[in-house]
LODODO-607547 format. One record per residue (C-alpha): residue in one letter; x, y, z. Coordinates in pm, whole numbers, plus 50000, padded with zeros to 5 digits. Layout:
N
{node "A" {X Y Z}}
...
// end
This chain:
304
{node "M" {82235 37459 75438}}
{node "P" {82040 37148 75339}}
{node "D" {81794 37018 75596}}
{node "E" {81902 36656 75541}}
{node "N" {82271 36579 75522}}
{node "L" {82313 36244 75353}}
{node "I" {82059 36099 75117}}
{node "L" {82182 35814 74898}}
{node "T" {81979 35743 74588}}
{node "P" {82024 35518 74282}}
{node "S" {82222 35707 74021}}
{node "G" {82129 35529 73696}}
{node "R" {82401 35432 73448}}
{node "F" {82764 35503 73534}}
{node "P" {83005 35600 73258}}
{node "E" {83251 35334 73149}}
{node "G" {83522 35276 73409}}
{node "L" {83354 35485 73679}}
{node "T" {83202 35301 73974}}
{node "G" {83091 35595 74188}}
{node "P" {83116 35608 74567}}
{node "E" {83172 35302 74782}}
{node "D" {82822 35156 74753}}
{node "G" {82756 35286 74404}}
{node "F" {82486 35533 74503}}
{node "V" {82491 35909 74460}}
{node "T" {82471 36143 74759}}
{node "R" {82191 36397 74745}}
{node "S" {82068 36654 74994}}
{node "R" {81741 36840 75022}}
{node "G" {81732 37216 75061}}
{node "A" {81474 37488 75010}}
{node "G" {81482 37447 74631}}
{node "G" {81441 37069 74627}}
{node "W" {81681 36780 74586}}
{node "R" {82039 36858 74479}}
{node "T" {82313 36618 74371}}
{node "D" {82641 36626 74562}}
{node "A" {82924 36718 74323}}
{node "A" {83161 36484 74507}}
{node "T" {82967 36173 74406}}
{node "D" {82771 36253 74090}}
{node "P" {82895 36044 73793}}
{node "Y" {82734 36287 73549}}
{node "P" {82929 36617 73537}}
{node "D" {82655 36780 73331}}
{node "H" {82410 36715 73613}}
{node "L" {82605 36904 73876}}
{node "G" {82407 37179 74042}}
{node "K" {82081 37087 73869}}
{node "E" {81773 37020 74075}}
{node "T" {81660 36661 74040}}
{node "S" {81356 36458 74140}}
{node "L" {81394 36177 74387}}
{node "P" {81408 35824 74240}}
{node "A" {81132 35576 74322}}
{node "A" {81153 35203 74395}}
{node "L" {80870 34952 74357}}
{node "I" {80907 34649 74585}}
{node "T" {80690 34338 74570}}
{node "G" {80641 34124 74878}}
{node "A" {80716 34438 75080}}
{node "G" {80507 34356 75387}}
{node "S" {80772 34146 75561}}
{node "G" {81111 33979 75535}}
{node "L" {81357 34092 75271}}
{node "G" {81096 34312 75104}}
{node "A" {81046 34516 75420}}
{node "E" {81422 34542 75469}}
{node "Y" {81469 34665 75112}}
{node "A" {81206 34929 75186}}
{node "R" {81387 35047 75499}}
{node "Q" {81731 35062 75341}}
{node "L" {81614 35229 75021}}
{node "A" {81419 35485 75223}}
{node "A" {81737 35555 75419}}
{node "R" {81905 35628 75084}}
{node "G" {81624 35870 74997}}
{node "A" {81422 35668 74747}}
{node "D" {81045 35712 74739}}
{node "L" {80866 35379 74764}}
{node "I" {80577 35185 74613}}
{node "L" {80512 34887 74841}}
{node "V" {80322 34595 74687}}
{node "G" {80174 34298 74868}}
{node "R" {79858 34108 74956}}
{node "D" {79825 34227 75316}}
{node "P" {79748 34601 75335}}
{node "A" {79788 34607 75714}}
{node "A" {80140 34461 75689}}
{node "L" {80228 34708 75414}}
{node "E" {80106 35001 75623}}
{node "E" {80309 34879 75920}}
{node "V" {80622 34894 75706}}
{node "A" {80524 35223 75543}}
{node "G" {80433 35416 75858}}
{node "P" {80780 35483 76003}}
{node "L" {80924 35556 75656}}
{node "R" {80681 35833 75562}}
{node "A" {80868 36081 75780}}
{node "R" {81162 36044 75541}}
{node "V" {81018 35969 75194}}
{node "D" {80691 35939 75005}}
{node "V" {80539 35591 75030}}
{node "E" {80258 35444 74821}}
{node "V" {80086 35121 74924}}
{node "L" {79949 34903 74646}}
{node "R" {79755 34598 74756}}
{node "A" {79770 34322 74492}}
{node "D" {79771 33945 74462}}
{node "L" {80029 33921 74186}}
{node "V" {79908 33582 74064}}
{node "D" {79566 33734 73989}}
{node "P" {79591 33885 73636}}
{node "R" {79352 34173 73711}}
{node "E" {79532 34274 74029}}
{node "R" {79875 34231 73873}}
{node "A" {79767 34458 73586}}
{node "R" {79746 34750 73832}}
{node "V" {80109 34695 73929}}
{node "E" {80213 34669 73563}}
{node "A" {80031 34996 73494}}
{node "R" {80213 35164 73783}}
{node "L" {80548 35049 73645}}
{node "A" {80458 35183 73301}}
{node "D" {80343 35524 73432}}
{node "E" {80579 35767 73259}}
{node "E" {80454 36063 73464}}
{node "H" {80558 35892 73789}}
{node "P" {80860 35684 73684}}
{node "V" {80993 35387 73875}}
{node "D" {81374 35381 73876}}
{node "L" {81424 35053 74065}}
{node "L" {81204 34742 74051}}
{node "V" {81257 34484 74326}}
{node "N" {81093 34152 74233}}
{node "N" {81086 33997 74578}}
{node "A" {80743 33832 74624}}
{node "G" {80755 33458 74682}}
{node "F" {80675 33166 74907}}
{node "G" {80807 32819 74976}}
{node "L" {80662 32470 74954}}
{node "P" {80770 32137 75103}}
{node "L" {81046 31975 74898}}
{node "A" {80844 31656 74833}}
{node "F" {80701 31752 74494}}
{node "E" {80512 31423 74460}}
{node "T" {80294 31495 74764}}
{node "N" {80240 31868 74709}}
{node "D" {79908 31990 74573}}
{node "I" {79967 32056 74204}}
{node "E" {79766 32381 74217}}
{node "D" {79999 32505 74491}}
{node "E" {80291 32416 74266}}
{node "A" {80135 32601 73972}}
{node "R" {80082 32912 74186}}
{node "H" {80441 32879 74313}}
{node "L" {80569 32865 73953}}
{node "A" {80359 33165 73851}}
{node "L" {80473 33385 74138}}
{node "H" {80841 33301 74102}}
{node "V" {80868 33298 73720}}
{node "E" {80569 33449 73538}}
{node "V" {80523 33744 73774}}
{node "P" {80883 33877 73766}}
{node "M" {80889 33821 73390}}
{node "R" {80573 34029 73342}}
{node "L" {80676 34304 73584}}
{node "T" {81021 34325 73429}}
{node "H" {80860 34359 73086}}
{node "A" {80633 34636 73214}}
{node "A" {80925 34826 73369}}
{node "L" {81171 34786 73083}}
{node "G" {80994 35003 72825}}
{node "P" {80995 35325 73029}}
{node "M" {81342 35254 73170}}
{node "L" {81493 35202 72826}}
{node "A" {81319 35514 72697}}
{node "R" {81483 35715 72980}}
{node "G" {81815 35539 72931}}
{node "R" {81843 35434 73296}}
{node "G" {81695 35199 73551}}
{node "R" {81766 34901 73772}}
{node "I" {81582 34572 73818}}
{node "L" {81658 34347 74114}}
{node "N" {81527 33989 74106}}
{node "V" {81543 33807 74439}}
{node "A" {81652 33452 74355}}
{node "S" {81836 33212 74591}}
{node "V" {82147 33002 74627}}
{node "A" {81902 32716 74559}}
{node "A" {81943 32815 74194}}
{node "F" {82286 32652 74197}}
{node "M" {82179 32313 74330}}
{node "P" {81892 32068 74267}}
{node "R" {81623 32167 74521}}
{node "S" {81280 32066 74400}}
{node "T" {81073 32321 74207}}
{node "Y" {81197 32610 74423}}
{node "G" {81552 32569 74293}}
{node "A" {81422 32527 73939}}
{node "C" {81226 32854 73956}}
{node "K" {81524 33041 74097}}
{node "L" {81756 32897 73831}}
{node "W" {81525 33041 73564}}
{node "L" {81537 33380 73737}}
{node "V" {81917 33377 73750}}
{node "S" {81950 33275 73385}}
{node "F" {81698 33536 73273}}
{node "S" {81871 33808 73476}}
{node "R" {82213 33723 73333}}
{node "W" {82080 33744 72979}}
{node "A" {81883 34063 73043}}
{node "N" {82178 34236 73208}}
{node "A" {82403 34153 72914}}
{node "V" {82148 34288 72665}}
{node "Y" {82013 34593 72847}}
{node "R" {82306 34719 73053}}
{node "P" {82465 34887 72747}}
{node "R" {82134 35074 72710}}
{node "G" {82140 35197 73069}}
{node "V" {81924 34936 73246}}
{node "T" {82087 34679 73473}}
{node "V" {81925 34352 73585}}
{node "T" {82062 34168 73890}}
{node "A" {81966 33831 74037}}
{node "V" {82026 33836 74413}}
{node "C" {82095 33489 74553}}
{node "P" {82081 33484 74934}}
{node "G" {82142 33182 75147}}
{node "Y" {81933 33100 75454}}
{node "T" {81821 33434 75593}}
{node "H" {81646 33524 75918}}
{node "T" {81300 33634 75798}}
{node "D" {80949 33496 75838}}
{node "F" {80989 33276 75526}}
{node "H" {81023 32951 75720}}
{node "A" {80764 33049 75979}}
{node "R" {80509 33076 75697}}
{node "L" {80599 32715 75614}}
{node "G" {80503 32622 75969}}
{node "L" {80863 32595 76093}}
{node "P" {80932 32788 76415}}
{node "P" {81283 32930 76471}}
{node "G" {81524 32649 76556}}
{node "Q" {81323 32384 76372}}
{node "E" {81431 32464 76018}}
{node "G" {81706 32202 76013}}
{node "V" {81974 32456 75919}}
{node "P" {82316 32479 76092}}
{node "G" {82377 32808 76269}}
{node "W" {82673 32910 76052}}
{node "M" {82453 32909 75741}}
{node "W" {82217 33180 75864}}
{node "L" {82239 33539 75737}}
{node "E" {82077 33858 75862}}
{node "A" {81833 34033 75631}}
{node "R" {82001 34370 75677}}
{node "D" {82334 34228 75554}}
{node "V" {82177 34053 75255}}
{node "V" {82005 34373 75147}}
{node "R" {82307 34596 75206}}
{node "L" {82544 34371 75011}}
{node "S" {82297 34310 74730}}
{node "L" {82230 34683 74682}}
{node "R" {82603 34733 74649}}
{node "D" {82614 34474 74370}}
{node "V" {82305 34622 74203}}
{node "A" {82474 34963 74200}}
{node "R" {82779 34806 74037}}
{node "G" {82562 34659 73762}}
{node "S" {82640 34297 73853}}
{node "A" {82429 34031 73684}}
{node "V" {82440 33799 73986}}
{node "S" {82486 33884 74353}}
{node "V" {82564 33614 74611}}
{node "P" {82586 33793 74946}}
{node "T" {82874 33688 75177}}
{node "L" {83194 33502 75104}}
{node "R" {83073 33178 75266}}
{node "Y" {82790 33142 75015}}
{node "R" {83004 33242 74719}}
{node "I" {83241 32959 74812}}
{node "L" {82950 32717 74866}}
{node "T" {82785 32794 74532}}
{node "T" {83117 32757 74351}}
{node "L" {83180 32416 74507}}
{node "V" {82831 32279 74453}}
{node "R" {82848 32340 74078}}
{node "V" {83124 32078 74038}}
{node "L" {82956 31812 74254}}
{node "P" {82768 31517 74102}}
{node "D" {82392 31576 74086}}
{node "R" {82317 31310 74345}}
{node "L" {82552 31469 74599}}
{node "S" {82441 31826 74530}}
{node "A" {82075 31718 74554}}
{node "R" {82152 31570 74895}}
{node "L" {82309 31898 74998}}
{node "G" {82002 32076 74862}}
{node "M" {81788 31880 75107}}
{node "T" {81953 32064 75397}}
{node "G" {81688 32259 75581}}
{node "R" {81322 32277 75488}}
// end
């Protein structure tokens, strides 16, 4: 009998017309001989009964917020983790409880620093220790008043939200395409669908890039998904100096991180190019696209 009953791990490319189990992940269990795929959920008949190594996920911005929640939920599915961030203490706090279940690496890096980012790119390109899922999650917010923001802060903001995921995606793609499987998850925002200062502009680039990349690389086994959450309970606003309750956001607009991650992983497993978690935000993003710019920009000023 296996010593762990239900391990859900990313399965790679599904054959045409086959979506897999409910959340699109394959069930695997660990026994004395290693990890074994469950015949009931494996989309590859030729893989049945073969021992298989556990997939690995690299997550940026993994020390808190959505990054930490992705780490917890992916560990629960059995994925080994590489956690990337600037604060090693925060990364270790996330990693500690997960090491009883999976292997966890901690990689301290300021992704805007080219020399530090190069270590992350090298880890993604390591063919001996492949990364099956890249989660581009690192980011931060700025006040919406572009004209009064420090331009160097804006340049760093642009680099972290656009240049960094572009470079990490490029580093991951080569090995993934060579293996014929892989998944890339880019954390964008519903701000991509409405004028919202430079934050919305950065996220719009990420959505457009992900849509193009998914169309081009999905037939070759690598899916790329832009996840567009709405307002989510994390420490994102606190880092902007806004305590809970002072963000200027109506209560009905708030989401829980665990729901955003769960729903987005379902869409990633389905190979969706864009994921907008929850019906309320799918309706909102559909409506805002037909509004005049002046009105949608006013809506984009909701919250801080």
